[in-house]
N, C-alpha and C positions, 0 to 999 in steps of 0.2 A: 506269153507271158509265164516265168517261171513263178511258182509257190513262193519261194524267198523275197521274191519282189514284190507278191503281190502282198502279203505277212508287211515288208517295208515299209508299203505304200501304206493300208491299213494303221499302222504304227504312226504314220507322220500326219496322217488325217486326225487320228485322237489329242494327236500332242497340240496340231494348230485349236483342236475344238476346244481344248482344256487348257491353253493359253487368251483364249479369245473370252472362256466365261472368268479365267483371272483377270484380264485387262476390264471387262464390265462389270466385273463385284463392286459392288457401295458399300461402304462400311455405313450399319443404322447411324443417323442421329443423335440417339439417345447413346451408343456406344460410344461415341467418339467423343460425346461430351462429358463422360464417365473417365475416359482414356484422360483425356486432355485436365480435367478437375482432379485425379489422381496425381496425374506430375508433377501439378502447380504445386498442391499438398503435399505431398513429398518433399519439393523444393522449399517451401516453406517449413516445414518439419527440419531441414539437415540448415537451414538459414539460423532457424530459432534456435537447436541444439549448438551450433560453432557458438552465436553470440553468449548464449550461457557458460559454455567451455572458456569461453574468454574472460567471461568475467570473476567467475571462480577461481582464473589466475590472476586476479586484481582485486580482488575482495577486499583489500585494507584500504584499497582507495574508492573502489565503488559504492561500499555500504555510505562511509562519510558523508560522500558526493550523495548520493541518492537523499539521503536525510536533510541533509544542508539545503538540497533543491527543493523538499517538502516543506523546512519550516520559512527557505523563502518566500516562499509564493504564500504562504500562511500571513507572512512579520511585512510584505514590503507595502500595504495598504497604511501600514502605522507609519513605515520610513518617510511614506507621501508624504502623509499629513503634516509632521514634522518640517520636512521641506516645506510644502506650503505656507506654513509660519514662519520662513525664512530661517531656519535652521539649515545650517549647509548640511548638505548630501551625504559626505562622511561621518561628521559627527552625529544626524539623525541615526545612521545605522549602527554607529558606535553604540548610541545610547538606546535602541533597540535589544542590542546583542547584551548588554549589560545590565539590563530590564530581564533579561529571557533567563540569563545565568543567577539572578538574584534570584531570582522565581525557583531555581531549581533546586541555588544551594538552602534557600531556606526550607523548602520542602526537608532537605537532607537533615536539615540542623533542627527542625520538628521532630522527626522522629527519632534521632540520636537522645533529645532531650526527654522523649517519652517515654522510650526505652530506660534511660538514665534514672528519669524519677521513680520508676517501678521497680529497677533492679534489686534494692532489696528483696522483694517480694518473690520477686520472680526466680531468685535465686534461692531462696527458702521454698518453692514447690518443685525447683526442678532439679532432678540429679542427676541428670545424663549429660550437661554441661559441655565437660570436658570432649565427649564426644560428638557433641556440635561442633565447637570448637577446634577440635583435630578432623572434621570433615568437610564440612559447608562452610567454614570460615578458611581452611586451608583449601579449597575449590577458586575462591573468592577471593586471597590472594595471590592465588597463581595465575588467573585471567587480568588482574589490575593492569600488570602495565601495556597492556593490548588496547583493556579498554581507556586507559588514559590517551594514549597516543592516537586513536578514532577519534576521541572526544577533541583532542587539540587542534587534528585535521577539519572536524566536523567545522568547530567554530571561525579555522581563518577561511573556510571556504565560504561561509555563509556570511561573513562580515564582505568579501568582495561582491556576491550577491547581491544584497541589499546595497551597497552602494554603487553599482554598476546594474543595474537591473535594466534598464535601458537598452543599454548597447549591447548585453549579452542577449536579452531575449531578441533584440533587432537583427543583430548578426545571425541569430541560429533562425529565426523567420525568411531571411534573404537566402540560406542555403537551403531550406528543404526541397528543392527541385519545382518549388510551385507556383505560382504567380505572389508576387511580395503581399497583399493583400489576403490571399488564403492561406499562407504561413502565419501573417499574424493572426487570423483568426482559430485555427490551430491550436496555435501558442495558448491564446488566450481560453480555448478550451479546455485545455490540459490543466491551467493554472485554476480556473473556477471548479475544476473537478476537485481538486485538491483544497480548495478553500471551503466549499461544500461539505468533502468528507471530512474535515475538519470541525465544523460547525454538528457533523452529526456525532462528531466523539464529544465535543462539550454536550448536547444532549443527554448521553447516556453515560456520560461522566455527572454531570448531575443527580440523573435517576440511580445511581450504582452509591453517591455520596449522602444520598437523599435516607434510601434503604439500609445502610450501615450506619450513619449515624444516629438512626431514632432505634435500630434495634442496640447498639451499645447503650445510650439512652435507657433502654426499657430494661436490659439487664443491668445496669447499674455501673457500667465502664465508665472509670474515669478519662478524662483526655477525649470529649466524645466530638467536637469543636475540630481539634488535631487529626482523630480519624478520619473523620469527613472530610478536611483538607486535602489530605495525604490521598486519599481513594477517588478525589476528582482530580487531582493535578497527574496522579500516574495513570487514570485512563487512557490518557494521551500515547500511551507506549502497549498496545496488546500483548497482551500475555503475562509479560515479564512483568509490565507496571499491574496488573489483576495483583499477580505473585506477591510483590512487596508492597502493597496497600493491604494484600490480607494477611500476609505474616505479622505485619507492625498491628494489626487489630487484634487477632489473636493473642499476640504475645502481650497485650496491655490486656489482654481480659483475662489470660492466664493470671499475668502477676496480681491484678485485683482481687479473682473470683477462686481461682483454682484451675484445676480440670474441666469441672462440670461446667462453669462459665465457658470456659476456650473451646469446649465442644458446640455449645450453642452460639459461640459468636463465629466458630468456622460456619456451620450452617446457613448462618443470613449471610456472611461473606458468599458462600458455596449459590445460593438463590440469585444473589444479584449480581454477581458474575458469570452465571451460567440460565439462569430459567429468565431472569427478566432482561437481562440483555441480548441475550439471541431472541428475543419477543421482539424489543425495538430496534436492534439494530438492522434488521432489513427493511424495514421501514424508516429509520432517522438517515439514512444512506440513500435509499433508492429514491426519494422523494428530493433530496438533494441532488444526487447524483444523477437522475432521469435515467433510473435503469428500476426494471421490475425487482420487488424484494426477496424473489428466487434466482435471479439471475445474480444479485448481491452474494446469497446464503453460497449458492453453488461457486462462484468464481472466489471468493474470501475461503473457503474450506479446502478447493484444489489448492490455492496458492498455497494456504498456510502447511499441508502437507509436502508440497513440492518445496518449498523454498524457508519454513519458517517464519521468524517473526515477521522479516524485510518481507515475505511475500505477504502475509496478513494486512502491514500497513499500507503496501501499495497495490493491490491487488484490485480493490474496487474503484478507484480515481482512476489506475490506468486503463480499467476497462470501460469506463467513463468518457477519457479522454479518448480512446481508442475508436468506441462507436462516434465521435461528434468529428473524428479526422474522415472517418468512413461517409459520414455525411456532407464534411465538406468536399472529400474529394469525388465523389458523387455527383455531387451542384455544379461541377465545372469539368465533369463529363469525362473524367480519367477512371472511373469507375461502371461508368454505364454511360448512358444517355446524359446530357447534363437537363437541367431543369428549365423549361419553356420561359422564355423571358418574356414579361408582359407587353400586349402590343402597345408600340406608340401611340400618344393620344392624335386625335386629328386635328390636323392646324383648321385655325380661325380664316 
């Protein structure tokens, strides 16, 4: 046999041995699990990114729809109560909507009347009104058009949601791709999460109103009741509501006592909206949303950084709703082993 043939046979034997090793190679189970999980995570991130991109393209509709859905989840029990009193559903929904709008308009009127009542003192102390008028007010008027359109759209969506709540939630529960009872349970979990969030906001708003009202009374600032009421009502709008209520309290304090009183009022407002609220917020939401306070703090902070005011409003209740949905899907076996059903009782 020639040397060339011997080398060729050796090469074939090495190649065959290598092929057998490759064929019999087993990927470690932990590596397979990590790889599969990584691809799933990448897919989830891509899907979420596409959804967020689509939402940015339709923000003029998405934001009013989100606001209306949250308000509907909170106000539907009132409409149901009116229907139980034999009030037609459409009329009850209209009455609830009118009552809510009256509360908003009444708060705005109180703010305007409070500023007008102190206008002479404010003008006497303030020397940079023209700068304020050309800057802040100019930006407010420039965005007033889009705000009005979004508000009107939210009102109409809210009216239809209140009137046809059972039909809309029933249809949604039946098209989630899960059994109808599970779908209804998921929808109920989402609704209860937003109602718990609203009750948490109520607790925080009452605490803020108490602190700011007592502080204004100690400083001798007029319109203490109005300041407390505005602080309470605007607490349902995260960040923006605190800014409006704080600015109102500081302006009234400035008009009544000058710069020193205004600075003390500002310190009290910051104390209420930062220190006290940050202490109460995780516990107020955590107990009602069945989330750990640390989870609430991290989720709300991250969503606020990423999505602004809308993220701050929706983060905590959506996290609670997601946890409830996970429990429901896991219970029926879609995300793991289904919960063991209790054994049937023995027949007598």
